[in-house]
N, C-alpha and C positions, 0 to 999 in steps of 0.2 A: 518666253520673251516675245513681245509683239514686233511687227515690222515698224520701220521708222523712216521719217522724212529725211532726205539727204539733199544737200545743196551741192551742185556741180556747175561746170561750164560745159555747154554742148554746142555742136553744130546742128543747125536745123535743115540744111540743104547742102548741095554740092559746092556752094561758094566756100564752105569750110569755116565761115565766120563763127567764132565762139562767143557765147554770151551766157549769163547766169540762167540756171535751169534747176527747178526743184523736181525730185522724183522719189520713189519709194524703194528702199532696200529691204530685202527679205529679213525675217526674224532670225535670230541666232539659234541654230539647231544644235543638237547634241555634240556634233563633231566640228562645229564652226568656231572661228575666231573673229571677233569684231575688232577691226584695226582702225584707230583714229589716224588718218593720213596726215603726216607732217610735210612730206615732200613727194614730188612726182617729176621724173625726167621727161623731157620732150624728145620723142623718137620719130624717125621718118614714118613709121606706121601710123602715127597720129595724123600726119598730113594725108597719107594714102586713103585712110578710111573717112576722115572728115570731108574729104573732097571727092569721095566715091571713085577713086582711081581703079578699083577692081570691079566696079559695077554691082557690088553687093552690100553697100552701106545701108544700115537700117536706122533711119533718123527718128528722133534726135540721137546723135552719136556723142557720148561722153568719152573722150579718148583718155589715153594714159595707161601704160603698162610697165612703168619703172617706178614702183610704189614703195615708199618707206614710211613707217609709222610706229605707233605704240599700241599695244594690246589693251583694250578697254574692258572687254568682256570675253569670257570663254564658255563654250558649251560644256555640259556635264561630263562628256566622254573625253574631253581634250586632255592629252597627257603631256604634250611637248611644250606647251606655252602657258604662262601665267600672266595675269593682269600686270601691266607695267613693263613687260618685255618689249624690246625693240625688234621689229620684224620687217621683212620685205615680201612683196608679192610681185611676181613677174608677169609673163605674157599669157599664162593660162591659169584657170581657176577650177578646172574640173577635168576628169577623164574617167574611163570605165572602172579603173582600179582592179582589173581582172585579166586583161589580155597579156600576151607575151611582153609587150613593150612596157606596160605599167609594172609588170612584175620585175622587169630588168631596170627600173628607174629611168625609163625613157618615155615618160608620160607625154612629152611633146610629140611623140610619134603615134599616140593612140588615135584610132579612127573616130573615137567619140570624144576627143579632147574639146574643151570649150575655151575660146579666147577670153581674155580678161575684159575686153570691150568689143561690142559689135558681134558677140557670139550668142548662140542660143543655148541657154542653160537647160539642165535636166527638167526643170519645171516649166519650160517653154518661154520664160522671160528672156529679154535681150539684155546681155551683160553691159554694165556701165563701168568705165574705168576710173583712173586715179586723179582726174581733174575734179575731185570731189572731197567732201569732208571725211568720209569713212567708207569702209568696204567690209563686207561679210564674206569670209572665205573658209572652206574646209581646211582643217589644219595641215593636211598633206601638202597644200600648195602655198604654205607660208614658210619663211626661212628666218632662222635666228640670226640677228645682227648683234654682236657684242656691243655693250654700251660704250666701249672705248672708241668705237668707229662712228664717225659723224653720219647721221641719217641722210643729210643732203648728199654726201659722197657715195652712200650706199645705193641710192636710187638708180643711177645709170648702170650699175653692175647687173641689174635684173634683166636688161635686154642687151645693151651695147657690150657689156662685159662678158656675159655668158655666150654671146654669139661668136666671139673669137676664142674664148677659153675652151669651150667644148671641143671643137676640132683639134685644138692644140693637145688636149689630153688624149683624144681618140688616136692621134698619130704619134703619141708618146714624145712630144716635143719637150715635155717636162722631165724626161729621163735621158736627154742627150745633150748635155752641156757642151759647148764648143761647136755645135752644128750651126748652119747658117739659115736665117729666116729673112725672106723679103716680105715687106708689107706695102701693098698698093693702096694709096689713099691715106690721108692723115686727118680724118674727122673723128666723130665719136667712137666708131669701132676701131679705126686704125690706130689711134693713140693708145687705146687699151691693149691692142695686139703688141705694140712696141713695149709697153710696160710689162706685160706678162712674159714676152720674149726675153727681156733683160733679167727678169726674176728667175727664169729657167736657165740662165747662163748661155743663151744663144747669141750669136753674132747677128745683129739686126741691121738690115738695109731698108731705108724708106724710099719708096718711089712716089713722086708727086709731079703734077704739072706746074706747080707753083713754087718758084724760087723763094717766095716770101716765107715758106714754112721751114726753110733749111735750118735757121738758127734755133728755132724751138725744137725741131726734131733731134738735133744733135745735142743741144745744151740743156734744154728743159726736160726732154723725155729720155735722153740718154742713148739714142740710136748710135750705131757705130759708123754708118755711112748714109749719105743722102744723094739720090740720083734724080735728075730731071728726066722724066720718062721719054720726052721727045728728043733728047740728046742721043743720037744714034751711036756716037763714038763711045759715050759712057756705057750705053746698054751693051754694045758689042764686047766691051772689055770685061763684062761680067758673065759671058757665055759659060754655061755649065759650072757655075760656082755656088748655086743655092740648093740646099736640101729641101726647103719648104717655101711656099709663097702663100700668104693669105691676102686675097683680093677683097678689099673693103670698098672699092670705088663704086659710087652710085650711078655714074654715067656709063654709057656703052664705050668700049675701047677695044682695040685689037688684042688678041691673046697670044698669037704666035711669037711676038717679040719677048714676052714674058716666059713662055714655055721654053724658049731657047736658053733661058738663064738657069733652068733646073738641071741638076746633075742627073745621071742615070738613076732610075728609081725615084726621082723627085716627085713631090706632090704639090699641086696647086689646089687650094680650097677657096671656092667662091662663096662669099657671104654678103657681097654688096647687092644692090637692087637695080641692076641694069635690066634692059628689056630683052637682050639676047646675048648668047655666048657663041662666038664663031672662031674656029681655029682649024688648021689643016690636020687631018689624021696623022700626017707625018710627024707633027710636033709630039704626038704620043708615041708612035712606033719607034722612032730612032733612038729615043732616050729611055725607052721602057717606062715612060712617065704616066702619072695618074692625075686626073682632074676630078674633084668631088665638090659637092655642095654641103652646106650646113646651115642650120637655123636654130637659134636659141639652144636649150639644153634641158636634160632631165633634172629631177629634183636632187639627185645625189651630186651631180656636177655643180649645181647652183650653190648648194651649201658648202661643198669643198672649195669653190672659188671664193666665196665670202670669207671663209676661214683663212685661205691663203692671203687675201688682201689685208686681213687683220694682222696676220703673223708677219708679213713682209712690208707692211705699211705702204701698200699700193693704193693710191687714191686717184680716181678720175679727175681730170681738170674741168672744173665746172664754172658756170656763170649762174648765180642764183637770182631769180626774178620773182616779182609778185604775179599773181594770176591775171591782173589787169593788163599785163604786158604780153600775155600769151599769143595774141594775134600777130603782134609785131615780131615776137620771137620766132614764130613759125615762118614768117616771111624771110627772116634772116637765116633760118635753117635751109630754106630752099636755095638761098644764095651762098650757102656754105660760109656764112659770116658768123661763126661761133667757135670759141675755143674752150672746150671741145664738145660740151654738152650743156644745154640749158636745163636747170632744175627749178621747178616752181615751188616756192615757199608757200605751200597750201595752208599750213598752220597759222601763219601770221597775216595772210592776205585774203583768204577765202572766207568772207563773212556774210 
């Protein structure tokens, strides 16, 4: 099969402004799946790389790594997918497939892993993401989405969902109903942490700086408690009451007040994108506490998460938009003005 022209939206420079862009996708090779993209979620990573926040953007940048769509073609060796299947593609599209991490299903930890956009693929080309008509991916990095689950809802699972699900599984939060989980921040990641926490039978407390999120946290998402993090009285009342905390906040904030809420042996997992984490070593010592980081997840966790969402009917709360609205949507993400994830309707708007 020959290579093919693809239409996308790209940023040409660090302004991050997106506009239509034609480029070439590689031909479908023996192990590849050609995915006609129907939906793509908007993630903070899209902002970071379109605006060169890390200094390594390779323009033009076609962002998007929360991809859902329908298989249109498959290579001759592909075993797991057929034409017509619904699939997802997440934050990476390649890895060495040979190292200890790849062998353990932790492909996102492979030193030769390739990001879905702004990465350098094995053939030297720069990867282009899901703000586009279609994508060609090795079958290992595609995930089966049952047809009963809406593709628009599936898209945010591929980054926001897996980013909180993966550490929850690593620390066995899915095996300890009745334990207590704190979730800092109630955006795209935080609202999924609440949904998974409730599915696992945890007692969930949401911490936010915004009282306006209280009603939705308790009544829409099903959290058990809501705390304004600047209210010192409320915070002190929760000292040593939480088994786990997942910090999804994107801004910098003090950590010691949250560490004090963890029980002995409690674990805080940082998944938000602040610039630094500062805390007193005593916050760790006295409660024998741990702090750890996490980012997305391996292929096994991603498929398990999708299957759980289907079984338990867990759906991200989304706002579906046309591609023409992408620049405005990104400005709204920066202002935290979205409940709780934008999803671009690629199929009906990218023409």
